[in-house]
Structure formats: C-alpha cells, structure tokens
C-alpha positions in Angstrom: -10.0 -16.4 1.6 -6.8 -14.8 0.2 -6.8 -11.0 0.0 -4.1 -8.4 -0.4 -3.9 -5.9 2.5 -3.4 -2.2 2.0 0.1 -2.3 3.6 1.1 -5.0 1.1 -0.2 -3.0 -1.8 1.5 0.2 -0.6 4.8 -1.7 -0.2 4.6 -3.1 -3.7 3.7 0.3 -5.2 6.3 2.1 -3.2 9.1 -0.3 -4.1 8.2 -0.2 -7.8 8.1 3.6 -7.8 11.4 3.9 -6.0 13.2 1.6 -8.3 11.6 3.2 -11.3 12.8 6.7 -10.3 16.3 5.5 -9.4 16.5 3.6 -12.7 15.2 6.6 -14.6 18.0 8.7 -13.0 20.5 6.0 -14.1 21.8 5.5 -10.6 24.1 2.6 -9.8 22.5 -0.1 -7.6 19.0 1.4 -8.4 17.2 -1.7 -7.1 18.4 -0.8 -3.6 16.0 2.2 -3.6 13.2 -0.4 -3.6 14.8 -2.3 -0.6 15.0 1.0 1.4 11.3 1.7 0.6 10.2 -1.7 1.8 12.1 -1.3 5.0 10.7 2.1 5.7 7.0 1.4 5.2 5.6 0.9 8.7 2.2 0.2 10.3 1.6 3.8 11.3 2.6 7.3 10.2 4.5 8.0 13.4 6.5 4.8 13.2 7.2 5.5 9.6 8.6 8.9 10.3 10.7 7.6 13.2 12.0 4.7 11.2 12.8 6.8 8.2 14.8 9.3 10.3 16.7 6.5 12.0 17.6 4.9 8.6 18.7 8.2 7.1 20.9 9.0 10.1 22.3 5.5 10.2 23.1 5.6 6.5 25.0 8.9 6.9 27.0 7.4 9.8 27.6 4.2 7.8 28.9 6.0 4.7 31.3 8.1 6.8 32.7 5.0 8.6 32.9 3.0 5.3 34.6 5.8 3.4 37.2 6.3 6.2 38.0 2.7 7.0 37.9 1.2 3.5 40.2 4.0 2.2 42.5 3.7 5.1 42.7 0.0 5.6 41.6 -1.5 2.3 38.6 -3.4 0.9 38.6 -6.8 2.5 36.4 -8.9 4.8 38.4 -8.1 7.9 38.0 -4.4 7.5 34.3 -4.9 6.8 34.0 -6.8 10.1 35.9 -4.0 11.9 33.5 -1.5 10.3 30.5 -3.3 11.7 32.1 -3.6 15.1 32.5 0.2 15.3 29.3 1.1 13.4 26.7 -0.9 15.2 27.5 0.4 18.7 27.4 4.0 17.4 23.9 3.5 15.9 22.8 2.2 19.3 24.2 5.2 21.0 22.3 7.6 18.7 19.2 5.4 18.8 19.3 4.7 15.0 19.6 0.9 15.3 16.5 0.6 13.0 18.8 1.7 10.2 21.5 -0.9 10.5 20.2 -3.1 7.7 19.7 -0.2 5.3 23.1 1.2 6.1 24.7 -2.2 5.5 23.2 -2.1 1.9 24.9 1.2 1.1 28.2 0.3 2.8 28.4 -2.9 0.8 28.0 -0.8 -2.4 31.3 0.9 -1.5 32.8 -2.4 -0.7 31.7 -3.8 -4.1 33.0 -0.8 -6.0 36.2 -0.7 -4.0 36.3 3.1 -4.3 35.1 6.2 -2.6 34.4 9.4 -4.5 32.0 12.3 -4.5 29.8 10.8 -7.4 29.6 7.5 -5.6 28.6 9.1 -2.2 26.1 11.3 -4.1 24.7 8.2 -5.8 24.1 6.5 -2.4 22.6 9.6 -0.9 20.1 9.9 -3.8 19.2 6.3 -3.4 18.5 6.8 0.3 16.4 9.9 -0.3 14.4 8.2 -3.1 13.8 5.1 -1.0 12.8 7.0 2.2 10.8 9.6 0.2 8.7 6.9 -1.6 8.0 5.2 1.7 6.8 8.4 3.3 4.7 9.1 0.2 3.0 5.7 0.4 2.4 6.2 4.2 0.5 9.5 3.7 -2.6 7.4 3.3 -3.6 5.4 6.3 -7.1 3.8 6.4 -9.3 5.2 9.1 -9.9 2.9 12.0 -12.5 5.1 13.7 -15.3 3.1 12.1 -13.8 0.0 13.7 -13.4 1.8 17.0 -17.1 3.0 16.9 -18.1 -0.6 16.3 -16.1 -1.8 19.2 -17.6 0.9 21.3 -21.1 -0.2 20.4 -20.4 -3.9 21.0 -18.8 -3.0 24.4 -21.9 -1.0 25.5 -24.2 -3.9 24.4 -22.2 -6.2 26.7 -22.4 -3.8 29.6 -26.1 -3.4 29.2 -26.5 -7.1 29.3 -24.3 -7.4 32.4 -26.3 -4.8 34.3 -29.6 -6.4 33.2 -28.5 -9.8 34.3 -27.4 -8.3 37.7 -31.0 -7.0 38.0 -32.5 -10.3 37.1 -30.2 -12.1 39.6 -31.2 -9.7 42.4 -34.9 -10.3 41.7 -34.9 -14.1 41.2 -31.9 -15.0 43.4 -30.8 -17.3 40.6 -30.0 -17.0 36.9 -28.9 -19.1 34.0 -26.5 -16.4 32.9 -23.0 -17.7 32.2 -21.2 -14.3 32.6 -19.6 -14.6 29.2 -20.4 -11.0 28.5 -17.8 -9.9 31.1 -15.1 -11.9 29.3 -16.2 -10.6 25.9 -16.3 -7.0 27.2 -12.7 -7.3 28.5 -11.5 -8.6 25.1 -13.2 -5.7 23.4 -11.6 -3.2 25.7 -8.1 -4.6 25.0 -8.8 -4.6 21.3 -10.2 -1.1 21.4 -7.2 0.3 23.3 -4.7 -1.2 20.9 -6.7 0.1 17.9 -7.0 3.5 19.5 -3.2 3.7 20.1 -2.7 2.8 16.4 -5.1 5.5 15.4 -3.1 8.0 17.6 0.1 7.1 15.8 -1.5 7.8 12.5 -2.0 11.4 13.5 1.5 12.7 14.0 0.4 16.0 15.6 -2.2 14.5 17.9 -1.0 13.7 21.5 -4.2 12.0 22.8 -7.0 9.9 21.6 -10.5 10.2 22.9 -11.3 6.6 22.1 -8.3 5.4 24.1 -9.6 7.4 27.1 -13.0 6.0 26.6 -11.9 2.3 26.6 -9.7 3.0 29.7 -12.8 4.4 31.4 -14.8 1.3 30.5 -11.9 -0.9 31.7 -12.1 0.6 35.1 -15.9 0.2 35.2 -15.6 -3.5 34.2 -13.3 -4.0 37.2 -16.0 -2.6 39.4 -18.7 -4.8 37.8 -16.6 -7.9 38.5 -16.2 -6.8 42.2 -20.0 -6.5 42.4 -20.7 -10.1 41.4 -20.0 -11.7 44.7 -22.2 -9.1 46.5 -25.2 -10.0 44.4 -25.4 -13.4 46.0 -26.1 -11.8 49.4 -28.9 -9.6 48.1 -32.5 -10.8 48.6 -35.6 -9.1 47.1 -37.5 -10.2 50.1 -35.9 -7.1 51.6 -37.5 -4.0 50.2 -34.1 -2.4 49.5 -33.2 -5.4 47.2 -36.1 -4.7 44.8 -35.2 -1.0 44.8 -31.6 -1.9 43.8 -32.9 -4.2 41.1 -35.0 -1.4 39.7 -32.0 0.9 39.7 -29.8 -1.6 37.9 -32.4 -2.2 35.3 -32.7 1.6 34.7 -28.9 1.9 34.6 -28.8 -0.9 32.1 -31.0 1.0 29.7 -28.9 4.1 29.9 -25.5 2.8 28.8 -24.2 5.1 26.0 -21.3 7.4 25.2 -23.0 10.5 26.6 -22.1 11.5 30.1 -25.3 11.4 32.1 -23.7 9.8 35.2 -24.5 12.8 37.4 -28.2 12.0 37.0 -27.8 8.5 38.3 -25.5 9.6 41.1 -28.2 12.0 42.3 -30.7 9.1 42.1 -28.3 6.8 44.0 -28.0 9.4 46.7 -31.8 9.6 47.0 -31.9 5.8 47.2 -29.4 5.8 50.1 -31.3 8.6 51.9 -34.5 6.5 51.6 -32.6 3.5 53.1 -31.6 5.5 56.1 -35.2 6.4 56.8 -36.3 2.8 56.8 -36.6 0.7 60.1 -33.4 -1.0 61.3 -32.9 -4.7 60.4 -34.9 -7.1 62.6 -32.7 -10.2 62.1 -29.1 -11.2 61.4 -30.1 -12.4 57.9 -31.7 -9.0 57.1 -28.7 -7.2 58.6 -26.3 -9.1 56.3 -28.5 -8.5 53.3 -28.7 -4.8 53.9 -25.0 -4.6 54.5 -24.3 -6.3 51.2 -26.8 -3.9 49.5 -24.9 -0.9 51.0 -21.6 -2.3 49.6 -23.3 -2.8 46.3 -24.5 0.8 46.4 -20.9 2.0 47.1 -19.6 0.1 44.1 -22.3 1.5 41.9 -21.4 4.9 43.0 -17.7 4.4 42.0 -18.9 3.0 38.7 -20.8 6.2 38.0 -18.1 8.5 39.3 -15.6 7.0 36.8 -18.0 7.8 34.0 -18.7 11.3 35.3 -15.0 12.1 35.3 -14.8 11.1 31.6 -14.7 14.5 30.0 -13.8 14.4 26.3 -11.3 17.1 25.3 -12.0 16.6 21.6 -15.4 16.2 20.0 -16.3 13.3 17.8 -19.7 12.8 16.4 -20.4 9.6 18.3 -19.6 11.2 21.6 -22.0 14.1 21.2 
C-alpha cells in the first residue's frame, strides 16, 4: 500500500518553505533555495548538521573560485571546466565534498548572470542560508525509534528463551524436532537492532553512546556462545545424573531471560552445580567420561554466557532496563 514517509513529507514542506521565503524576499533564482533544502535533509540529525556545514563551506569556496576565475578569465565553458578542476579537489581536501552539487548551483548562477558584485554574492549567500536553515528546521523533529528498539528487544528475548528451552528439551530427550530457526531469527533481530540503535544515536547530537546498541552487542556475543553450545548438546545424556541437572538449569535460565541484570545469581548457582559435580563418583565407563566431559564444556560455555550479561552495566537509565 502506498504511503508517504515522514522524510518525504519534511522534504516537501522544507522545499516549499525555502522557496516561499526566498520568493518573498524577491531573491534572484529563488527556486534554488528549495534545491538546497532538499539536498540538506538527511536521515538523522547528526548527518543533517554535518551535510549542512559541508554544503555551506563548499558554497563559500565555490563562490570565491567562481568570482576570481570568471572575472579574470571570462564567462565561457572552458573557464567553467577549469573552475571545477580546481574547486573539486579543494572540497575533498577540506572534507566538504558533500557540498559539490550545491556549490555548482550557485556557481552557475554567476555564470548565467556573467557578473560578480556585492548584491549578487549577497543574494547567493541568503539563498544558501535559507535553504540550509529550512532543512535544519525540518530535521528538528525526528520520530522516536525507541518503541521499535523495545519491540526488537522483546522479540530477541523471546527467541533466546525458546533456544534455551529447546536446549533443555534436547538434553532430556536426546532428540528434538526443533529446527533451530530461532537462532537465525535472533541474529537478524540483533543486526536490525544495532542499525536502528546507531540511527537513534545520530538523532541525539549531544549523546555519545546508546544503551540499546550496547544491549544488542551483548546479546550478539551471547548468541555466538549459544551456537558453540549446540554441538556439545549431542554428547549430553540424561542417563548421567549431571545431564538432568544441566537440563533443569537450562530450563530455569530460559525462564529468566529479561533486560534486568540477574546474571550473578545464575553464576552462583552454576558454581554450586560444578561443586556438586566434583563431589560425585568418578566416571565408570568411557561413555560416561565423554558425556561428563561434554557437560563440563557446556558448563564453561554457560558461565561465559552469564559473564557477558553480568558485565552489561547500563550507564544511562531507560524505563525498560529498570
């Protein structure tokens, strides 16, 4: 179904506003203010500020080069080509290449008028300020993506709960009809969440970190561990007492997947589990030895899984992390 996005709406309103102001001020080439606005509206506030500065700087450089070269060498295509040969490398040096197209617009105004004067330069500067100003005004509002991030967080935790539950089922039954699709889905949610979190960060110009991004990075590391655990599960047998104990622990861990940091509680329980293993009789067969060895490796992976969560210490409080 066709729908108009917020960025499209902002671009249309910003361009109309810029042209309206420039026309009201009776500026020459007033429509160019709308073009500048369209070029400056970006996906995030940070990019919008960066692009606006680059375009303003490039326009100043372009006006200077155009005024000097056109007045010195004349208004013809060869001089215009020479102007671009000199201008483009300079914008690259000062990292203002994003403003090349905008600068070309104002330089062509001088080329069209075949004159350079204070009123003409002032006209171009006002066009630039109006275009950039309207773009920044439109970009003051950015829709919040934190609801989307919270939804991704919930979906991710649902997948992790399922994964841990299926691990417990496999340990108990030695077989399972589980396809493992939740691992793939969880990885996709993590990637999507990180990208959205970075976008959210760029919409807060004075913020240098994002709690959601750290959260999804933490879950990404945990998913790597869960994937490493899968081959170990095939060697765990509930005929061995330790296997059933691990299954119970996995089931309990499955029910405790949430944003709050309670990992230390499970780490303590895991240490108690290992202590009880050490007090049990030694393996009586090669098969039991291999099973208990796999269980110990599984315990080590679970410990790393929990340590990663324990180290996740939010520096900024959000409601959903309390």
